[in-house]
PDB file of the backbone (N, CA, C, O) and the ligand in Angstrom, with CONECT records:
HET     ZN  A 101       1
ATOM      1  N   MET A   1      23.214  -4.380  60.194  1.00  0.00           N
ATOM      2  CA  MET A   1      22.179  -4.925  59.403  1.00  0.00           C
ATOM      3  C   MET A   1      22.358  -6.261  58.984  1.00  0.00           C
ATOM      4  O   MET A   1      21.658  -6.734  58.089  1.00  0.00           O
ATOM      5  N   ASN A   2      23.367  -7.001  59.639  1.00  0.00           N
ATOM      6  CA  ASN A   2      23.644  -8.358  59.211  1.00  0.00           C
ATOM      7  C   ASN A   2      22.916  -9.488  59.875  1.00  0.00           C
ATOM      8  O   ASN A   2      23.150 -10.650  59.544  1.00  0.00           O
ATOM      9  N   THR A   3      22.016  -9.177  60.828  1.00  0.00           N
ATOM     10  CA  THR A   3      21.166 -10.073  61.529  1.00  0.00           C
ATOM     11  C   THR A   3      19.711  -9.635  61.432  1.00  0.00           C
ATOM     12  O   THR A   3      19.357  -8.469  61.256  1.00  0.00           O
ATOM     13  N   CYS A   4      18.853 -10.748  61.573  1.00  0.00           N
ATOM     14  CA  CYS A   4      17.413 -10.525  61.502  1.00  0.00           C
ATOM     15  C   CYS A   4      16.964  -9.814  62.760  1.00  0.00           C
ATOM     16  O   CYS A   4      17.243 -10.238  63.882  1.00  0.00           O
ATOM     17  N   PRO A   5      16.173  -8.586  62.507  1.00  0.00           N
ATOM     18  CA  PRO A   5      15.697  -7.852  63.485  1.00  0.00           C
ATOM     19  C   PRO A   5      14.934  -8.501  64.754  1.00  0.00           C
ATOM     20  O   PRO A   5      14.905  -8.068  65.906  1.00  0.00           O
ATOM     21  N   SER A   6      14.340  -9.631  64.236  1.00  0.00           N
ATOM     22  CA  SER A   6      13.451 -10.155  65.200  1.00  0.00           C
ATOM     23  C   SER A   6      13.941 -11.306  65.817  1.00  0.00           C
ATOM     24  O   SER A   6      13.627 -11.454  66.998  1.00  0.00           O
ATOM     25  N   CYS A   7      14.674 -12.201  65.261  1.00  0.00           N
ATOM     26  CA  CYS A   7      15.462 -13.261  65.943  1.00  0.00           C
ATOM     27  C   CYS A   7      16.853 -13.209  66.008  1.00  0.00           C
ATOM     28  O   CYS A   7      17.443 -14.040  66.699  1.00  0.00           O
ATOM     29  N   ALA A   8      17.514 -12.285  65.337  1.00  0.00           N
ATOM     30  CA  ALA A   8      19.038 -12.141  65.252  1.00  0.00           C
ATOM     31  C   ALA A   8      19.766 -13.208  64.602  1.00  0.00           C
ATOM     32  O   ALA A   8      20.960 -13.394  64.836  1.00  0.00           O
ATOM     33  N   TYR A   9      19.042 -13.975  63.730  1.00  0.00           N
ATOM     34  CA  TYR A   9      19.607 -14.936  62.742  1.00  0.00           C
ATOM     35  C   TYR A   9      20.462 -14.218  61.851  1.00  0.00           C
ATOM     36  O   TYR A   9      20.128 -13.114  61.420  1.00  0.00           O
ATOM     37  N   ILE A  10      21.656 -14.825  61.511  1.00  0.00           N
ATOM     38  CA  ILE A  10      22.847 -14.213  60.664  1.00  0.00           C
ATOM     39  C   ILE A  10      22.085 -14.228  59.077  1.00  0.00           C
ATOM     40  O   ILE A  10      21.739 -15.289  58.559  1.00  0.00           O
ATOM     41  N   ARG A  11      21.920 -13.102  58.518  1.00  0.00           N
ATOM     42  CA  ARG A  11      21.200 -13.019  57.238  1.00  0.00           C
ATOM     43  C   ARG A  11      22.348 -12.905  56.238  1.00  0.00           C
ATOM     44  O   ARG A  11      23.444 -12.363  56.382  1.00  0.00           O
ATOM     45  N   LYS A  12      21.750 -13.645  55.029  1.00  0.00           N
ATOM     46  CA  LYS A  12      22.594 -13.372  53.948  1.00  0.00           C
ATOM     47  C   LYS A  12      22.170 -12.230  53.025  1.00  0.00           C
ATOM     48  O   LYS A  12      21.024 -11.780  53.014  1.00  0.00           O
ATOM     49  N   ASP A  13      23.199 -11.774  52.226  1.00  0.00           N
ATOM     50  CA  ASP A  13      22.996 -10.543  51.461  1.00  0.00           C
ATOM     51  C   ASP A  13      21.612 -10.381  50.788  1.00  0.00           C
ATOM     52  O   ASP A  13      20.880  -9.411  50.985  1.00  0.00           O
ATOM     53  N   LEU A  14      21.329 -11.396  49.996  1.00  0.00           N
ATOM     54  CA  LEU A  14      20.214 -11.358  48.961  1.00  0.00           C
ATOM     55  C   LEU A  14      18.923 -11.914  49.545  1.00  0.00           C
ATOM     56  O   LEU A  14      17.924 -11.928  48.825  1.00  0.00           O
ATOM     57  N   ASP A  15      18.861 -12.382  50.820  1.00  0.00           N
ATOM     58  CA  ASP A  15      17.607 -12.895  51.419  1.00  0.00           C
ATOM     59  C   ASP A  15      16.800 -11.529  51.636  1.00  0.00           C
ATOM     60  O   ASP A  15      17.345 -10.474  51.961  1.00  0.00           O
ATOM     61  N   ILE A  16      15.359 -11.697  51.402  1.00  0.00           N
ATOM     62  CA  ILE A  16      14.584 -10.661  51.760  1.00  0.00           C
ATOM     63  C   ILE A  16      13.717 -11.077  52.926  1.00  0.00           C
ATOM     64  O   ILE A  16      12.938 -10.263  53.421  1.00  0.00           O
ATOM     65  N   ARG A  17      13.818 -12.286  53.374  1.00  0.00           N
ATOM     66  CA  ARG A  17      12.970 -13.023  54.305  1.00  0.00           C
ATOM     67  C   ARG A  17      13.777 -13.874  55.156  1.00  0.00           C
ATOM     68  O   ARG A  17      14.506 -14.706  54.615  1.00  0.00           O
ATOM     69  N   CYS A  18      13.737 -13.761  56.562  1.00  0.00           N
ATOM     70  CA  CYS A  18      14.436 -14.666  57.436  1.00  0.00           C
ATOM     71  C   CYS A  18      13.911 -16.011  57.346  1.00  0.00           C
ATOM     72  O   CYS A  18      12.705 -16.243  57.423  1.00  0.00           O
ATOM     73  N   PRO A  19      15.002 -17.110  57.144  1.00  0.00           N
ATOM     74  CA  PRO A  19      14.582 -18.448  56.848  1.00  0.00           C
ATOM     75  C   PRO A  19      14.450 -19.006  58.282  1.00  0.00           C
ATOM     76  O   PRO A  19      14.081 -20.176  58.380  1.00  0.00           O
ATOM     77  N   GLN A  20      14.712 -18.299  59.411  1.00  0.00           N
ATOM     78  CA  GLN A  20      14.547 -18.928  60.771  1.00  0.00           C
ATOM     79  C   GLN A  20      13.083 -18.573  61.300  1.00  0.00           C
ATOM     80  O   GLN A  20      12.339 -19.429  61.779  1.00  0.00           O
ATOM     81  N   CYS A  21      12.804 -17.467  61.191  1.00  0.00           N
ATOM     82  CA  CYS A  21      11.242 -16.957  61.664  1.00  0.00           C
ATOM     83  C   CYS A  21      10.451 -16.568  60.719  1.00  0.00           C
ATOM     84  O   CYS A  21       9.291 -16.323  61.051  1.00  0.00           O
ATOM     85  N   GLY A  22      10.818 -16.408  59.367  1.00  0.00           N
ATOM     86  CA  GLY A  22       9.713 -15.943  58.432  1.00  0.00           C
ATOM     87  C   GLY A  22       9.548 -14.436  58.517  1.00  0.00           C
ATOM     88  O   GLY A  22       8.654 -13.968  57.812  1.00  0.00           O
ATOM     89  N   GLU A  23      10.234 -13.627  59.234  1.00  0.00           N
ATOM     90  CA  GLU A  23      10.197 -12.135  59.307  1.00  0.00           C
ATOM     91  C   GLU A  23      10.785 -11.616  57.886  1.00  0.00           C
ATOM     92  O   GLU A  23      11.831 -12.061  57.413  1.00  0.00           O
ATOM     93  N   PHE A  24      10.022 -10.664  57.287  1.00  0.00           N
ATOM     94  CA  PHE A  24      10.644  -9.846  56.041  1.00  0.00           C
ATOM     95  C   PHE A  24      11.589  -8.937  56.773  1.00  0.00           C
ATOM     96  O   PHE A  24      11.347  -8.386  57.846  1.00  0.00           O
ATOM     97  N   TYR A  25      12.732  -8.839  56.047  1.00  0.00           N
ATOM     98  CA  TYR A  25      13.781  -7.769  56.512  1.00  0.00           C
ATOM     99  C   TYR A  25      13.395  -6.562  55.841  1.00  0.00           C
ATOM    100  O   TYR A  25      12.889  -6.490  54.722  1.00  0.00           O
ATOM    101  N   PRO A  26      13.723  -5.461  56.751  1.00  0.00           N
ATOM    102  CA  PRO A  26      13.276  -4.119  56.360  1.00  0.00           C
ATOM    103  C   PRO A  26      14.044  -3.716  55.107  1.00  0.00           C
ATOM    104  O   PRO A  26      15.238  -4.003  55.017  1.00  0.00           O
ATOM    105  N   THR A  27      13.354  -3.010  54.058  1.00  0.00           N
ATOM    106  CA  THR A  27      13.972  -2.716  52.834  1.00  0.00           C
ATOM    107  C   THR A  27      14.634  -1.336  53.142  1.00  0.00           C
ATOM    108  O   THR A  27      14.438  -0.684  54.167  1.00  0.00           O
ATOM    109  N   LEU A  28      15.453  -0.985  52.098  1.00  0.00           N
ATOM    110  CA  LEU A  28      16.288   0.376  52.247  1.00  0.00           C
ATOM    111  C   LEU A  28      15.398   1.420  52.375  1.00  0.00           C
ATOM    112  O   LEU A  28      15.705   2.353  53.116  1.00  0.00           O
ATOM    113  N   ALA A  29      14.207   1.427  51.702  1.00  0.00           N
ATOM    114  CA  ALA A  29      13.191   2.448  51.678  1.00  0.00           C
ATOM    115  C   ALA A  29      12.646   2.571  53.099  1.00  0.00           C
ATOM    116  O   ALA A  29      12.612   3.688  53.616  1.00  0.00           O
ATOM    117  N   GLN A  30      12.235   1.539  53.736  1.00  0.00           N
ATOM    118  CA  GLN A  30      11.839   1.481  55.058  1.00  0.00           C
ATOM    119  C   GLN A  30      12.630   2.120  56.057  1.00  0.00           C
ATOM    120  O   GLN A  30      12.183   2.902  56.896  1.00  0.00           O
ATOM    121  N   LEU A  31      14.056   1.690  55.918  1.00  0.00           N
ATOM    122  CA  LEU A  31      15.142   2.029  56.853  1.00  0.00           C
ATOM    123  C   LEU A  31      15.332   3.686  56.690  1.00  0.00           C
ATOM    124  O   LEU A  31      15.547   4.453  57.628  1.00  0.00           O
ATOM    125  N   LEU A  32      15.206   4.049  55.312  1.00  0.00           N
ATOM    126  CA  LEU A  32      15.523   5.543  55.169  1.00  0.00           C
ATOM    127  C   LEU A  32      14.208   6.272  55.761  1.00  0.00           C
ATOM    128  O   LEU A  32      14.389   7.329  56.366  1.00  0.00           O
ATOM    129  N   ALA A  33      12.990   5.808  55.633  1.00  0.00           N
ATOM    130  CA  ALA A  33      11.778   6.411  56.122  1.00  0.00           C
ATOM    131  C   ALA A  33      11.938   6.567  57.707  1.00  0.00           C
ATOM    132  O   ALA A  33      11.732   7.637  58.279  1.00  0.00           O
ATOM    133  N   GLU A  34      12.290   5.495  58.301  1.00  0.00           N
ATOM    134  CA  GLU A  34      12.609   5.564  59.813  1.00  0.00           C
ATOM    135  C   GLU A  34      13.614   6.488  60.037  1.00  0.00           C
ATOM    136  O   GLU A  34      13.417   7.293  60.948  1.00  0.00           O
ATOM    137  N   GLU A  35      14.668   6.555  59.397  1.00  0.00           N
ATOM    138  CA  GLU A  35      15.704   7.522  59.653  1.00  0.00           C
ATOM    139  C   GLU A  35      15.222   9.072  59.509  1.00  0.00           C
ATOM    140  O   GLU A  35      15.636   9.945  60.272  1.00  0.00           O
ATOM    141  N   VAL A  36      14.347   9.311  58.498  1.00  0.00           N
ATOM    142  CA  VAL A  36      13.932  10.665  58.227  1.00  0.00           C
ATOM    143  C   VAL A  36      12.889  10.861  59.352  1.00  0.00           C
ATOM    144  O   VAL A  36      12.850  11.985  59.853  1.00  0.00           O
ATOM    145  N   ALA A  37      12.108   9.995  59.778  1.00  0.00           N
ATOM    146  CA  ALA A  37      11.112  10.279  60.962  1.00  0.00           C
ATOM    147  C   ALA A  37      11.798  10.517  62.247  1.00  0.00           C
ATOM    148  O   ALA A  37      11.359  11.304  63.086  1.00  0.00           O
ATOM    149  N   TYR A  38      12.976   9.770  62.404  1.00  0.00           N
ATOM    150  CA  TYR A  38      13.721  10.083  63.707  1.00  0.00           C
ATOM    151  C   TYR A  38      14.261  11.412  63.769  1.00  0.00           C
ATOM    152  O   TYR A  38      14.203  12.206  64.708  1.00  0.00           O
ATOM    153  N   GLU A  39      14.834  11.555  62.555  1.00  0.00           N
ATOM    154  CA  GLU A  39      15.623  13.065  62.511  1.00  0.00           C
ATOM    155  C   GLU A  39      14.443  13.954  62.702  1.00  0.00           C
ATOM    156  O   GLU A  39      14.588  14.837  63.547  1.00  0.00           O
ATOM    157  N   GLU A  40      13.352  13.892  62.105  1.00  0.00           N
ATOM    158  CA  GLU A  40      12.322  14.900  62.206  1.00  0.00           C
ATOM    159  C   GLU A  40      11.975  15.134  63.649  1.00  0.00           C
ATOM    160  O   GLU A  40      11.763  16.273  64.066  1.00  0.00           O
ATOM    161  N   LEU A  41      11.909  13.955  64.497  1.00  0.00           N
ATOM    162  CA  LEU A  41      11.483  14.043  65.826  1.00  0.00           C
ATOM    163  C   LEU A  41      12.386  14.648  66.617  1.00  0.00           C
ATOM    164  O   LEU A  41      11.979  15.176  67.652  1.00  0.00           O
ATOM    165  N   HIS A  42      13.612  14.681  66.324  1.00  0.00           N
ATOM    166  CA  HIS A  42      14.706  15.033  67.250  1.00  0.00           C
ATOM    167  C   HIS A  42      15.528  16.348  66.805  1.00  0.00           C
ATOM    168  O   HIS A  42      16.298  16.958  67.547  1.00  0.00           O
ATOM    169  N   SER A  43      15.238  16.675  65.481  1.00  0.00           N
ATOM    170  CA  SER A  43      16.053  17.805  64.965  1.00  0.00           C
ATOM    171  C   SER A  43      15.333  19.186  65.494  1.00  0.00           C
ATOM    172  O   SER A  43      14.197  19.176  65.968  1.00  0.00           O
ATOM    173  N   PHE A  44      16.014  20.203  65.376  1.00  0.00           N
ATOM    174  CA  PHE A  44      15.800  21.453  65.733  1.00  0.00           C
ATOM    175  C   PHE A  44      14.540  22.024  64.963  1.00  0.00           C
ATOM    176  O   PHE A  44      13.577  22.637  65.424  1.00  0.00           O
ATOM    177  N   LYS A  45      14.843  21.615  63.541  1.00  0.00           N
ATOM    178  CA  LYS A  45      13.785  22.105  62.446  1.00  0.00           C
ATOM    179  C   LYS A  45      12.575  21.418  62.739  1.00  0.00           C
ATOM    180  O   LYS A  45      11.522  22.050  62.653  1.00  0.00           O
ATOM    181  N   GLY A  46      12.559  19.958  63.145  1.00  0.00           N
ATOM    182  CA  GLY A  46      11.370  19.245  63.292  1.00  0.00           C
ATOM    183  C   GLY A  46      10.592  19.802  64.546  1.00  0.00           C
ATOM    184  O   GLY A  46       9.362  19.813  64.574  1.00  0.00           O
ATOM    185  N   ARG A  47      11.292  20.215  65.471  1.00  0.00           N
ATOM    186  CA  ARG A  47      10.782  20.814  66.882  1.00  0.00           C
ATOM    187  C   ARG A  47      10.045  22.111  66.372  1.00  0.00           C
ATOM    188  O   ARG A  47       8.958  22.356  66.895  1.00  0.00           O
ATOM    189  N   TRP A  48      10.492  22.904  65.473  1.00  0.00           N
ATOM    190  CA  TRP A  48       9.936  24.212  65.200  1.00  0.00           C
ATOM    191  C   TRP A  48       8.775  23.931  64.375  1.00  0.00           C
ATOM    192  O   TRP A  48       7.750  24.599  64.516  1.00  0.00           O
ATOM    193  N   GLN A  49       8.862  22.944  63.479  1.00  0.00           N
ATOM    194  CA  GLN A  49       7.741  22.712  62.591  1.00  0.00           C
ATOM    195  C   GLN A  49       6.545  22.312  63.587  1.00  0.00           C
ATOM    196  O   GLN A  49       5.440  22.841  63.466  1.00  0.00           O
ATOM    197  N   ARG A  50       6.786  21.461  64.466  1.00  0.00           N
ATOM    198  CA  ARG A  50       5.781  20.936  65.416  1.00  0.00           C
ATOM    199  C   ARG A  50       5.135  22.033  66.196  1.00  0.00           C
ATOM    200  O   ARG A  50       3.949  21.996  66.523  1.00  0.00           O
ATOM    201  N   ILE A  51       6.002  23.070  66.502  1.00  0.00           N
ATOM    202  CA  ILE A  51       5.517  24.096  67.473  1.00  0.00           C
ATOM    203  C   ILE A  51       4.588  24.997  66.415  1.00  0.00           C
ATOM    204  O   ILE A  51       3.442  25.295  66.751  1.00  0.00           O
ATOM    205  N   ALA A  52       5.044  25.355  65.319  1.00  0.00           N
ATOM    206  CA  ALA A  52       4.413  26.123  64.351  1.00  0.00           C
ATOM    207  C   ALA A  52       2.964  25.459  64.034  1.00  0.00           C
ATOM    208  O   ALA A  52       1.975  26.171  63.858  1.00  0.00           O
ATOM    209  N   LYS A  53       2.920  24.227  63.981  1.00  0.00           N
ATOM    210  CA  LYS A  53       1.711  23.406  63.451  1.00  0.00           C
ATOM    211  C   LYS A  53       0.688  23.451  64.721  1.00  0.00           C
ATOM    212  O   LYS A  53      -0.532  23.478  64.558  1.00  0.00           O
ATOM    213  N   ALA A  54       1.173  23.454  65.717  1.00  0.00           N
ATOM    214  CA  ALA A  54       0.244  23.340  66.892  1.00  0.00           C
ATOM    215  C   ALA A  54      -0.668  24.335  67.132  1.00  0.00           C
ATOM    216  O   ALA A  54      -0.350  25.502  66.905  1.00  0.00           O
ATOM    217  N   ASP A  55      -1.982  23.992  67.647  1.00  0.00           N
ATOM    218  CA  ASP A  55      -3.134  24.765  67.929  1.00  0.00           C
ATOM    219  C   ASP A  55      -2.777  25.769  69.031  1.00  0.00           C
ATOM    220  O   ASP A  55      -3.002  26.977  68.951  1.00  0.00           O
ATOM    221  N   ASP A  56      -2.162  25.112  70.131  1.00  0.00           N
ATOM    222  CA  ASP A  56      -1.767  25.767  71.364  1.00  0.00           C
ATOM    223  C   ASP A  56      -0.305  25.870  71.414  1.00  0.00           C
ATOM    224  O   ASP A  56       0.397  24.953  71.839  1.00  0.00           O
ATOM    225  N   ILE A  57       0.202  27.099  70.936  1.00  0.00           N
ATOM    226  CA  ILE A  57       1.669  27.016  70.778  1.00  0.00           C
ATOM    227  C   ILE A  57       2.339  26.980  72.130  1.00  0.00           C
ATOM    228  O   ILE A  57       3.391  26.351  72.245  1.00  0.00           O
ATOM    229  N   LYS A  58       1.826  27.586  73.129  1.00  0.00           N
ATOM    230  CA  LYS A  58       2.439  27.709  74.409  1.00  0.00           C
ATOM    231  C   LYS A  58       2.643  26.187  75.001  1.00  0.00           C
ATOM    232  O   LYS A  58       3.634  25.745  75.582  1.00  0.00           O
ATOM    233  N   GLN A  59       1.657  25.652  74.746  1.00  0.00           N
ATOM    234  CA  GLN A  59       1.651  24.304  75.344  1.00  0.00           C
ATOM    235  C   GLN A  59       2.576  23.312  74.671  1.00  0.00           C
ATOM    236  O   GLN A  59       3.075  22.362  75.276  1.00  0.00           O
ATOM    237  N   ALA A  60       2.811  23.616  73.201  1.00  0.00           N
ATOM    238  CA  ALA A  60       3.530  22.843  72.371  1.00  0.00           C
ATOM    239  C   ALA A  60       5.004  23.134  72.766  1.00  0.00           C
ATOM    240  O   ALA A  60       5.823  22.216  72.790  1.00  0.00           O
ATOM    241  N   ILE A  61       5.359  24.487  73.095  1.00  0.00           N
ATOM    242  CA  ILE A  61       6.808  24.726  73.428  1.00  0.00           C
ATOM    243  C   ILE A  61       7.014  24.160  74.701  1.00  0.00           C
ATOM    244  O   ILE A  61       8.082  23.599  74.949  1.00  0.00           O
ATOM    245  N   ARG A  62       6.014  24.253  75.627  1.00  0.00           N
ATOM    246  CA  ARG A  62       6.361  23.600  76.860  1.00  0.00           C
ATOM    247  C   ARG A  62       6.682  22.169  76.790  1.00  0.00           C
ATOM    248  O   ARG A  62       7.601  21.709  77.468  1.00  0.00           O
ATOM    249  N   GLN A  63       6.007  21.475  76.044  1.00  0.00           N
ATOM    250  CA  GLN A  63       6.152  20.053  75.689  1.00  0.00           C
ATOM    251  C   GLN A  63       7.590  19.755  75.038  1.00  0.00           C
ATOM    252  O   GLN A  63       8.317  18.810  75.346  1.00  0.00           O
ATOM    253  N   GLU A  64       7.813  20.570  74.246  1.00  0.00           N
ATOM    254  CA  GLU A  64       9.246  20.291  73.541  1.00  0.00           C
ATOM    255  C   GLU A  64      10.474  20.614  74.481  1.00  0.00           C
ATOM    256  O   GLU A  64      11.549  20.015  74.449  1.00  0.00           O
ATOM    257  N   ILE A  65      10.164  21.584  75.264  1.00  0.00           N
ATOM    258  CA  ILE A  65      11.244  21.864  76.303  1.00  0.00           C
ATOM    259  C   ILE A  65      11.438  20.648  77.184  1.00  0.00           C
ATOM    260  O   ILE A  65      12.567  20.191  77.361  1.00  0.00           O
ATOM    261  N   SER A  66      10.257  20.061  77.793  1.00  0.00           N
ATOM    262  CA  SER A  66      10.427  19.097  78.733  1.00  0.00           C
ATOM    263  C   SER A  66      11.044  17.895  77.946  1.00  0.00           C
ATOM    264  O   SER A  66      11.894  17.212  78.518  1.00  0.00           O
ATOM    265  N   GLN A  67      10.718  17.638  76.843  1.00  0.00           N
ATOM    266  CA  GLN A  67      11.195  16.450  75.943  1.00  0.00           C
ATOM    267  C   GLN A  67      12.678  16.786  75.725  1.00  0.00           C
ATOM    268  O   GLN A  67      13.496  15.866  75.753  1.00  0.00           O
ATOM    269  N   PHE A  68      13.057  18.004  75.519  1.00  0.00           N
ATOM    270  CA  PHE A  68      14.588  18.323  75.311  1.00  0.00           C
ATOM    271  C   PHE A  68      15.347  18.001  76.544  1.00  0.00           C
ATOM    272  O   PHE A  68      16.469  17.495  76.555  1.00  0.00           O
ATOM    273  N   LYS A  69      14.552  18.376  77.715  1.00  0.00           N
ATOM    274  CA  LYS A  69      15.299  18.209  78.977  1.00  0.00           C
ATOM    275  C   LYS A  69      15.544  16.740  79.264  1.00  0.00           C
ATOM    276  O   LYS A  69      16.528  16.298  79.857  1.00  0.00           O
ATOM    277  N   ALA A  70      14.505  16.015  78.761  1.00  0.00           N
ATOM    278  CA  ALA A  70      14.629  14.428  78.964  1.00  0.00           C
ATOM    279  C   ALA A  70      15.597  13.761  78.225  1.00  0.00           C
ATOM    280  O   ALA A  70      16.148  12.750  78.662  1.00  0.00           O
ATOM    281  N   GLU A  71      15.867  14.282  77.059  1.00  0.00           N
ATOM    282  CA  GLU A  71      16.842  13.865  76.118  1.00  0.00           C
ATOM    283  C   GLU A  71      18.372  14.324  76.383  1.00  0.00           C
ATOM    284  O   GLU A  71      19.317  13.817  75.777  1.00  0.00           O
ATOM    285  N   LEU A  72      18.496  15.239  77.258  1.00  0.00           N
ATOM    286  CA  LEU A  72      19.590  15.774  77.521  1.00  0.00           C
ATOM    287  C   LEU A  72      20.558  14.792  78.235  1.00  0.00           C
ATOM    288  O   LEU A  72      20.195  14.272  79.290  1.00  0.00           O
ATOM    289  N   THR A  73      21.616  14.553  77.772  1.00  0.00           N
ATOM    290  CA  THR A  73      22.744  13.777  78.520  1.00  0.00           C
ATOM    291  C   THR A  73      23.731  14.535  79.447  1.00  0.00           C
ATOM    292  O   THR A  73      23.655  15.764  79.440  1.00  0.00           O
ATOM    293  N   THR A  74      24.513  14.023  80.124  1.00  0.00           N
ATOM    294  CA  THR A  74      25.525  14.832  80.948  1.00  0.00           C
ATOM    295  C   THR A  74      26.483  15.454  80.034  1.00  0.00           C
ATOM    296  O   THR A  74      26.950  16.569  80.263  1.00  0.00           O
ATOM    297  N   GLN A  75      26.835  14.651  78.844  1.00  0.00           N
ATOM    298  CA  GLN A  75      27.726  15.423  78.016  1.00  0.00           C
ATOM    299  C   GLN A  75      27.043  16.656  77.335  1.00  0.00           C
ATOM    300  O   GLN A  75      27.683  17.666  77.047  1.00  0.00           O
ATOM    301  N   GLY A  76      25.738  16.516  77.103  1.00  0.00           N
ATOM    302  CA  GLY A  76      24.907  17.530  76.544  1.00  0.00           C
ATOM    303  C   GLY A  76      24.760  18.853  77.436  1.00  0.00           C
ATOM    304  O   GLY A  76      24.678  19.969  76.924  1.00  0.00           O
ATOM    305  N   ILE A  77      24.734  18.635  78.754  1.00  0.00           N
ATOM    306  CA  ILE A  77      24.701  19.532  79.747  1.00  0.00           C
ATOM    307  C   ILE A  77      26.007  20.129  79.850  1.00  0.00           C
ATOM    308  O   ILE A  77      26.076  21.334  80.092  1.00  0.00           O
ATOM    309  N   PHE A  78      27.058  19.440  79.698  1.00  0.00           N
ATOM    310  CA  PHE A  78      28.523  20.002  79.910  1.00  0.00           C
ATOM    311  C   PHE A  78      28.773  20.781  78.745  1.00  0.00           C
ATOM    312  O   PHE A  78      29.449  21.802  78.872  1.00  0.00           O
ATOM    313  N   THR A  79      28.244  20.391  77.414  1.00  0.00           N
ATOM    314  CA  THR A  79      28.491  21.242  76.171  1.00  0.00           C
ATOM    315  C   THR A  79      27.617  22.473  76.336  1.00  0.00           C
ATOM    316  O   THR A  79      28.180  23.515  76.001  1.00  0.00           O
ATOM    317  N   LEU A  80      26.439  22.588  76.751  1.00  0.00           N
ATOM    318  CA  LEU A  80      25.702  23.671  76.969  1.00  0.00           C
ATOM    319  C   LEU A  80      26.413  24.763  77.945  1.00  0.00           C
ATOM    320  O   LEU A  80      26.358  25.965  77.687  1.00  0.00           O
ATOM    321  N   ILE A  81      27.072  24.257  79.063  1.00  0.00           N
ATOM    322  CA  ILE A  81      27.697  25.046  79.864  1.00  0.00           C
ATOM    323  C   ILE A  81      28.764  25.746  79.548  1.00  0.00           C
ATOM    324  O   ILE A  81      29.005  26.891  79.931  1.00  0.00           O
ATOM    325  N   VAL A  82      29.554  24.941  78.706  1.00  0.00           N
ATOM    326  CA  VAL A  82      30.884  25.375  77.899  1.00  0.00           C
ATOM    327  C   VAL A  82      30.625  26.644  77.076  1.00  0.00           C
ATOM    328  O   VAL A  82      31.277  27.689  77.074  1.00  0.00           O
ATOM    329  N   ILE A  83      29.436  26.293  76.322  1.00  0.00           N
ATOM    330  CA  ILE A  83      28.986  27.422  75.287  1.00  0.00           C
ATOM    331  C   ILE A  83      28.539  28.653  76.049  1.00  0.00           C
ATOM    332  O   ILE A  83      28.887  29.746  75.603  1.00  0.00           O
ATOM    333  N   VAL A  84      27.800  28.594  77.156  1.00  0.00           N
ATOM    334  CA  VAL A  84      27.365  29.763  77.956  1.00  0.00           C
ATOM    335  C   VAL A  84      28.387  30.498  78.602  1.00  0.00           C
ATOM    336  O   VAL A  84      28.323  31.723  78.709  1.00  0.00           O
ATOM    337  N   ILE A  85      29.448  29.732  79.096  1.00  0.00           N
ATOM    338  CA  ILE A  85      30.705  30.265  79.562  1.00  0.00           C
ATOM    339  C   ILE A  85      31.395  31.062  78.645  1.00  0.00           C
ATOM    340  O   ILE A  85      31.760  32.208  78.909  1.00  0.00           O
ATOM    341  N   PHE A  86      31.624  30.397  77.383  1.00  0.00           N
ATOM    342  CA  PHE A  86      32.387  30.931  76.258  1.00  0.00           C
ATOM    343  C   PHE A  86      31.740  32.292  75.898  1.00  0.00           C
ATOM    344  O   PHE A  86      32.465  33.286  75.858  1.00  0.00           O
ATOM    345  N   VAL A  87      30.458  32.389  75.642  1.00  0.00           N
ATOM    346  CA  VAL A  87      29.771  33.541  75.354  1.00  0.00           C
ATOM    347  C   VAL A  87      29.844  34.554  76.327  1.00  0.00           C
ATOM    348  O   VAL A  87      29.928  35.739  76.004  1.00  0.00           O
ATOM    349  N   PHE A  88      29.817  34.148  77.574  1.00  0.00           N
ATOM    350  CA  PHE A  88      29.948  35.112  78.719  1.00  0.00           C
ATOM    351  C   PHE A  88      31.259  35.930  78.674  1.00  0.00           C
ATOM    352  O   PHE A  88      31.343  37.146  78.850  1.00  0.00           O
ATOM    353  N   ALA A  89      32.300  35.044  78.402  1.00  0.00           N
ATOM    354  CA  ALA A  89      33.781  35.373  78.397  1.00  0.00           C
ATOM    355  C   ALA A  89      33.969  36.431  77.306  1.00  0.00           C
ATOM    356  O   ALA A  89      34.623  37.469  77.411  1.00  0.00           O
ATOM    357  N   LEU A  90      33.346  36.035  76.338  1.00  0.00           N
ATOM    358  CA  LEU A  90      33.280  36.840  75.048  1.00  0.00           C
ATOM    359  C   LEU A  90      32.666  38.405  75.250  1.00  0.00           C
ATOM    360  O   LEU A  90      33.160  39.445  74.814  1.00  0.00           O
ATOM    361  N   VAL A  91      31.673  38.272  75.892  1.00  0.00           N
ATOM    362  CA  VAL A  91      30.777  39.580  76.094  1.00  0.00           C
ATOM    363  C   VAL A  91      31.592  40.472  77.108  1.00  0.00           C
ATOM    364  O   VAL A  91      31.700  41.689  76.958  1.00  0.00           O
ATOM    365  N   ILE A  92      32.183  39.738  78.202  1.00  0.00           N
ATOM    366  CA  ILE A  92      32.832  40.548  79.288  1.00  0.00           C
ATOM    367  C   ILE A  92      34.198  41.180  78.603  1.00  0.00           C
ATOM    368  O   ILE A  92      34.613  42.296  78.915  1.00  0.00           O
ATOM    369  N   SER A  93      34.809  40.377  77.689  1.00  0.00           N
ATOM    370  CA  SER A  93      36.122  40.870  77.122  1.00  0.00           C
ATOM    371  C   SER A  93      35.778  42.082  76.181  1.00  0.00           C
ATOM    372  O   SER A  93      36.561  43.023  76.053  1.00  0.00           O
ATOM    373  N   VAL A  94      34.459  42.010  75.468  1.00  0.00           N
ATOM    374  CA  VAL A  94      34.169  43.139  74.743  1.00  0.00           C
ATOM    375  C   VAL A  94      33.723  44.391  75.521  1.00  0.00           C
ATOM    376  O   VAL A  94      34.050  45.495  75.084  1.00  0.00           O
ATOM    377  N   LEU A  95      32.978  44.281  76.677  1.00  0.00           N
ATOM    378  CA  LEU A  95      32.486  45.277  77.444  1.00  0.00           C
ATOM    379  C   LEU A  95      33.739  46.420  77.980  1.00  0.00           C
ATOM    380  O   LEU A  95      33.437  47.381  78.688  1.00  0.00           O
TER     381      LEU A  95
HETATM  382 ZN    ZN A 101      14.500 -14.001  62.052  1.00  0.00          ZN2+
END
């Protein structure tokens, strides 16, 4: 957060406005609100809340799953596969 978000001018700690382009720097409250909104959009809890609030639950679940797939990286896929293999091995060893 040491540069202006709109023109990348190096900001000083006490400035509230960019001297280069006149843009107001985001305040801590704004940054926190953005962080909370992002968390809610991407967290498991946020997904459940959206599904629970939706009128058409089936449609909401389908939408969340497709969004989840779109966000999945190769590392995420790898992690899921490892978890599935681990659970499978655990179940096999118990039986
Ligand atoms: Zn600026």
